[in-house]
LUMROPA-385047 format. One record per residue (C-alpha): residue number from 1; x negated, y negated, z. Coordinates in Angstrom, 1 decimal. Layout:
<atoms>
NUM | X | Y | Z
...
</atoms>
This chain:
<atoms>
1 | 107.2 | 34.3 | -48.4
2 | 110.8 | 33.1 | -49.2
3 | 109.8 | 29.5 | -48.5
4 | 106.8 | 29.8 | -50.8
5 | 109.1 | 31.0 | -53.7
6 | 111.6 | 28.3 | -52.9
7 | 108.7 | 25.7 | -53.0
8 | 107.4 | 27.0 | -56.4
9 | 111.0 | 27.0 | -57.8
10 | 111.6 | 23.4 | -56.6
11 | 108.3 | 22.2 | -58.1
12 | 109.0 | 24.0 | -61.4
13 | 112.5 | 22.4 | -61.5
14 | 111.1 | 19.0 | -60.7
15 | 108.5 | 19.3 | -63.4
16 | 111.1 | 20.4 | -66.0
17 | 113.4 | 17.6 | -65.1
18 | 110.6 | 15.1 | -65.2
19 | 109.6 | 16.3 | -68.7
20 | 113.3 | 16.2 | -69.9
21 | 114.4 | 12.8 | -68.4
22 | 111.2 | 11.1 | -67.4
23 | 109.6 | 8.0 | -69.1
24 | 108.6 | 8.5 | -72.7
25 | 104.9 | 8.8 | -73.4
26 | 105.2 | 7.0 | -76.8
27 | 104.7 | 3.3 | -77.0
28 | 107.7 | 1.4 | -78.5
29 | 107.4 | 0.7 | -82.2
30 | 107.0 | -2.8 | -83.3
31 | 109.2 | -4.2 | -86.1
32 | 107.2 | -6.0 | -88.7
33 | 108.9 | -9.0 | -90.2
34 | 108.5 | -10.0 | -93.8
35 | 106.1 | -12.8 | -92.9
36 | 103.8 | -10.3 | -91.3
37 | 104.0 | -7.7 | -94.0
38 | 100.9 | -7.8 | -96.3
39 | 102.6 | -6.2 | -99.2
40 | 105.5 | -8.7 | -99.1
41 | 103.0 | -11.7 | -98.9
42 | 101.1 | -10.3 | -101.8
43 | 104.3 | -10.0 | -103.9
44 | 105.2 | -13.6 | -103.1
45 | 101.7 | -14.9 | -104.0
46 | 101.9 | -13.0 | -107.3
47 | 105.3 | -14.4 | -108.1
48 | 104.1 | -18.0 | -107.3
49 | 101.0 | -17.5 | -109.4
50 | 103.1 | -16.1 | -112.3
51 | 105.5 | -19.1 | -112.2
52 | 102.6 | -21.6 | -112.1
53 | 100.9 | -20.1 | -115.1
54 | 104.1 | -19.7 | -117.1
55 | 105.3 | -23.2 | -116.2
56 | 108.8 | -22.0 | -115.4
57 | 110.7 | -23.7 | -112.6
58 | 112.0 | -21.7 | -109.8
59 | 114.9 | -22.3 | -107.4
60 | 112.7 | -24.4 | -105.1
61 | 111.1 | -26.5 | -107.8
62 | 112.3 | -30.1 | -108.5
63 | 114.5 | -30.1 | -111.5
64 | 114.0 | -33.8 | -112.4
65 | 117.7 | -34.7 | -112.3
</atoms>
């Protein structure tokens, strides 16, 4: 009977330690760069379109010097 209680205690302790320090069940999160972010790309396209329609030159436009 004592061995059975010791076995149950050992199994309980092992399960608790596994839950506390075992591998995480969550997958690692992926960092999204600006070139993969749809909102960022939409803002860039909007800004390029606005500059083309207004005719203003941006920092990457040729200045004609």
